[in-house]
N, C-alpha and C positions, 0 to 999 in steps of 0.2 A: 216614814211612812212602812214601809216595806217588811226592813225586816220586825215593826213594830208587828205587823203582818199574821207574819210568818214565827213567828215566837207568841200569839196568842192561838195559830193554828196545833201550835206543839201539844201547849197549856192544855187544850180543847180534848185534840186525842189525847195526853194525858191523865185528864178527867173522867175521860167515859174509858178507858182500862182498870180505873182505880173504882172494887167493888166499894172503897168506902163512901166518896163523893158515894158515886151513885145508891148507895144506902139514906144520905141525907136529902138527894134529888128527891125522891120518892116519898122521902116523908115529911116534904117541904108545903106547904101547902105553895099556889102558884102568884098569889102574893109576894110572896119569901122569896123565891124563889134567886132574886139579887142579888138578896143579902145570901145566902149558903153560900153562891156558889164563889160570890168574892169570901168569904170564909176558908172556901177549900184549894182556895187560888193561892190564900197566903201562907196559907199549912204548908200548900205544898211547895210552893217555892219556897220555904225558909228551912223546908225541910234537907239534911245533907246525902240520902241518901233516898234514893227512888221506891219507890215500897211495888214491889214484886209479889203478886199474886202464888195463890201454893200452885193451878195448874201452871204458872210460867216456872216454879221450882223445877216442877217436875218432869218436864217439858225440855227443861233447861239438861236434869239428868239423865232421860231421854235419850238426851242427843251425842250424850256423853259415850254412851252405854252403847249406842250406833256406831260410833268411831271405832269403841276399843273392838266391838266385831269385826267392822271393816278391815282393822290394824291386823286382827287376827287372820285372817283370812288371807291378807293379804301375805301374807308369813306362810302361811300352807301352802297359798300358792307358786314359790320358789324352788323352785330346782333343788330337788335332793333334800327338802326339809323334812325334821322329824318334830312329830309334834306330843313327842310322850319328852324329849329336850327342850322344844321351847316350855310347855308345864314346867320343867325343871329352873328351868330359867322366870321363865316369870313368876316365879312363887304360886301362885292362886288363880283359877277361875269361879268365875261364878256360874252358876246352874250354864245359862244360854251359851255363854264362850263354849261351856262341854258337851253338851247334846252339839255347837256348830262342827267341833273336832272329829265329833264320830261321825255327823253326819257325810259328813268330806271321808273319815277313813271311808267310811261305807261306799260313795259314790263312787270312788278313788281304785274302787276291790283289796282294799291292808287291813281287810280282818285280825291280817295275826298281831295288830298292833294294840286293836280297840281293846285285848284283855290288859294288859301294862298297860296305856293310860287310865283304866279303871279303878286300876286298881291302886296305881298315886294317888288318884283325884282324890277318891274318898277315904283315903289314910291322911290327905290335910285336914278334914274335918270329923270330924268321928259320925254327925247326925249326918251326913249323904249315905248313911250305909241303909239303905232303905227299901221295904220289897219290889217297890215301886220297880226302881232304877238296876236293881236286879232281871228282874223277867228282862226292862229290854234288852241289856245285854248280851242275858243265853243265848233269849228267839235271834241275834243277829248274830250269832258264835252260828249259829244251828241255823240259818237260812248258809251261813257258807260253807256247811259241814264239817266247821271246824269243828267235834262230838267229842272231842279232849280234852277243850277248852271250855265245853258247854257241860262237863259232867263235873269237874272241876270246882267249876262259880257253884252249879248247883251245890254242891255240898258245903262249897261257903255258906250259903247262900242260907240250909236249911241251919247248919254250927249255930247261927244266929238266932236261930228258932222262927225262921219267917216261912210258910208254908209253899208249896209250890204251885201256881195255877191250874188251871186247863191249858190255860194257852203254853206255858212253862211246858207241860205233861207233853201236846202235839207239838209239839217244838221238836222231841228229844225221841218223837218216835218216828217224825217222816224226816226228821237227818237218819238213825243210823239207820230204816226204811230205802231214805235213796244212797247211802252205804251198798247196800245187801247184809245189812247186816243183821237180819230180823229178830236172831236170837237176842241182842238188847234193847231192840223195839219192843217187843214183844213185852221182856221183863222189866218197863216201862211200864207198857201197858198195865196186867198184872199188878207194878208200887200205885198205881193211880186209880185203880177200883181198889184195892184189897189194902190200901194200909190210908191212902186218903180221902179212900167212899168219891168218888167223882169219877163220874158216869159218862167214859167215850160217848162226845158230839157224832154228830152230820161227820164234820169236818177232820176226826181222827182217824176215825174209818176211811174217806176218802183219799186220803195222803196214804194209808196202807195201800189203798188198790192198785194208785197209780207205781206205788213203787212196785209192786206186784208184777203189773203189768210190765214195766221196764224190763223186770226182771224174766220175762214170760211164763214169769211161773198162773198160768193160767188156773190150774187145781184148785190155786188155792186162793184166785180171787173168789172164786164161787166160794170157797169156804167161809172165807170175809165177811160173804157178803151174807149169805145162812148167822152167821153170828148176830153179824149186825142189826139181819132185822129180828133172832128170835131175844132180844135184847127191846127190844121195842123203837128201835134206832129207823127211821123211817128214812129212805135213800131222800133225794136229791136229786132235782135237777143237774147238777153241776155231779152226780152222783154217777146218775146213765150217760151221761153226755162223756162222761170219762170211760165209764164201760165198751162203749158202743170205739170208740177212738180205738184201744189198749184192742180190743175183739179184733179193728179191723187190721191194726198195722202184723196179729198173731196170723191173718187169716184167716183166723176162725170166724167162717160169713157167716153159721147159725148161732151160734152164738152174740155174733152183732145184729142177726136180724132178730131175735131173741128180745133183746134188749131193747130192739127201737121201736120194738110193737106194741110193750109194756109200758114204754118212755109215750108214745101216739094215745093211749089205753088213758095216760092223768093226764094227757090235751099237755105235756110236756113242753119246749122251747125248746128242738135241735138247733144248735151252734153251727156257725155257717165251717168253722173246722172240724165239726165232726162227723160234718156233711160231704165236707175235701176230704176226711178221711175216709168215707163211707167209696167216695168216687174212685179216691185209687184202690182200694181195695175190689174192688169191680175192674175194674182198669185191668192191674196184677195178673186177674183170672182170665180177662178175656170175655166176661159177661157182659154182653152188648147190651141188651134188654135192659138190666138195670141198670148199666153205663149212663145208660142214657136218662132217663129219669132222672137219676139223680145231676148227674150234668144242666140239666134244663131247671134243676130246682136251684145248683151251683151260680148261670148264668144271674140269677138275682141277688144277688148277695155281693158286696165291695168287694172281698178278696181276691186277691190278687191267682191267678191260673201259676204256678212256678212253671218255668220252660222243660223241666224232666216231665213234669203231669199230661202240659202239650205233646210234647215226642210221644209220652205210652198211650194217651187219646188218641193220638194218629197214627202208630202199629197197630191199634186193634184195630180200625179202620180199613188198614191195607192190611191183612191178616187177614180177616173179613172178607175184602175183596169189596170193602164196600167204600168205591173210587167217589162216589160221584158226594158222596160227606165228608170226604177229608174240601170240599170248595165249601158249605156252607159252613164246616168248624172254622176254614182262614174266616170267613167275613165275621162269624161273632167275634173269632177274636181282637180281631181287627178294628172290631170299634170299642173294644176295652184300653186296647194297648199300642191303636196304629198299626200301618203299614210298615212293618216290620220283614226283616230277612223272614226270619222264620214264618212269615205267616201268607208272604210270599210265594215260599216255597210249599205251606199249603196250600196255598188256591194253584200251582202252574200242574203240582206234582195228581188235581183230580182230571183233566183232561187228556193231560201225557199217558198216568195209569190206564184211563178211555181210550187213548188209541185215537184222542180227537187234536186234529190238525189246526180243524176250527175254534177248540175251544179254546187250547196253547194261545193260538195269533188273536184270540180275543183278550188273555190275561195278560199277555206280553203286552198289548198298545193298552190295558191300562197301566200296566209297568212306569210306561213312558208317559200318557199324562200326570200321574202321578212324582216325574222326577226322576224312578228307583233305576240306582246304576246297574246294568249287567253284571253279574258275575260268573264266578265258577260253578255254581251249585244250581243255575238257573239253564246255562248252556249246556252242565253234561246231564239236565233232565231231557232237557230236551232232546239232546244227541241220542240218548240213553232212549225216548219215545222214536223215533226217527227207524232205529235201526230195528225197533222188536216191529214195526211198522213193515222192514228192506223198501223203505225209499232215503236210495243210497243218495237218490238230487239233493235231495233235501237237509242231508247231512251234510254230502260236501259240501252245499253254501253255508250250512251254518260253522263249521270245521273250516272254512277258508276267512268265515268273521271272526277270529280271534285276534288275529294283532289287532284292526276295525273295531275290535269289541271295546279297545284293553284289559283281556281278562287275560291271566296266566294257565295255562291249561296246567294240568296235577297229573296224576296216573292214574285218574275214572278218563280223563279224555285219549289216555295213550291207550286203555285199556278195550273204550268202543272202539277206534280206529281199529286195534287189531285185531280185534274180533271179527271186525268188522272185513278187513283185508282177508280174513282164516275164513270167511262161509265164503270167498270169488268175488266178489265187491271188489270193486279197483275208487278209492280215493285220494281223485288226481291233485296234485298238486301239493295235499297239508301236508305230505311226510318231507318234504323236498323245502314247504316252508319254515318246518319248525328244524331242518336243519342249520338254515341260512342262519335263525335265530340266533343256536346253542343253547338248542331249549334240550334236546335229547341228551349234551352233555351234564346239565345242572342235574340238583342234587331231587331225590323223589321226592316230592311231597304232595298231602290227602287235605285237599282241602272242603270238598266235597259233602254236603250233608248228610250226614248215617242214613234220617229219612229217604233219600235215591235210592239207595242201597238195597234200606230193608224193604218197598216196593219193586227196585226191579232187581233186583238182587248182584253179585259178584261180579258173574259173565265167564268166558276159557281165562280171560289171560290175568286175568286179580286175583281166579282162586289157583291157578298153575304160580301164579307169583308168590304168593302167601302163602303153598306149599312146599318154592323150596327154599324160601327165605327160612320157613321155620327147620327144613331141615341142616342147613350151615350151622357149621360147629360155633356156640354161643359168642365167643372172641370174635371171632370173625364179624359175628352177625354185631356186635354193637360197636367195632372195632372199623371199620369198613363204610365209606363215605361213598353210599349206592345211589347210580343216577340213574336217568333212563334207557338208556344205550346199557345198561347191563342187564335188570330184563326183562329187555326185548331181547338181549343176544339167549340172555336163562329157557328162557320162554319157546324160542327158534329155537333151539340145540335139543330140547324134549322131544322137543312135535314131532322133529327128525329124527330120533332114538325110540317113540313111543307114537306111529302114525295112527294108532287109532284111537290115541286119546286126545 
């Protein structure tokens, strides 16, 4: 009974998948259904080959084609694969296989092979010589900056009687412009207008404007804008964002602000990347008020502040003696990126520059709560603050904790100690401790965050070291292994020879 039940189930499945049987069932009155079903079973059981629906044939064909594509991709992913040789070995590819190879070459930046593969593939079957394929390949070559190859293919395309589209001309214009070859770029612009009677679009001019900006040809940008507007081509949101970014990079604030005002009047949105370009421009010029306005807007975006920009903004606050803003800035950055070394540096710099021992202790307590380990930047920042406050007792305690805190001193630490000694204060035990550690005979290192020196200056010792180091013959300077002891001796001798210094 079990085998009969299984057989009956298989027959039912076959029947349900058969379009022929379904048709019979639909056309048969309900009371005749058993008879019709019986006839259907008989015809199926007596047939030597099962009936396959057209959809199943297509599905089988699709599976075969998919497998071919997988096999081709596997070959391409092998080390030192050669798509051109694969094509020669296989004899031919269908369109799907060909464009799969082209995408592979693009993604792996093997643009130089695209033209070779295309030439061989299209020559296998002449019907493949069509306008669409030429356009796609020319655009790819142009994007890769292979303009000589793009020119060759464009001439070949014209030889077949195909007309280049606006997309192709834009590709040629932008490709040459990106290389700084504006002579050829403008020649194709002229050809497009005069020979093909194609009207340049806003995308055409946007590519030119960006290329002029990259080459710092700001006057040409102005001329390009005038030509664009005179031809009735209305600048769009991309145009104005582009102008602001390029003017910001060039430090042309008046032009940047003019473009920004025009953009506001047209109620066009400012891209986040454009906002950051403006922020960097104001920061580079130390324009605090304008910098802070844009900074507040930048905080509302999802774009990350680069470390270099964070340092620039902090530098503006330091040079403007806005030390309290450093703490706020550090908190802002901590909320976005977590409490990293640079964030703690900003937080601690604020009270250190304000000579607030209570403020430094508060930040240090936060650091300890967050289990952030002490480092040489933290220690030197506090040491320089104590030195400025002439609190030698706290400085002595701090430097004595170097070994306890597992912090390795550097040239800035030595400079603090030497500058403190030079002013008449005695820092007991620290120098002896360093001698016992063998620290003074080690190679000089500078591991303190540069923002600390921006805030406190280099001091007498570091300035003297820098001056004497640069006065040494280049060969000796590069080959000699400089130790802390060497610099201490050099500064001591300089002090003896020139007491007024």
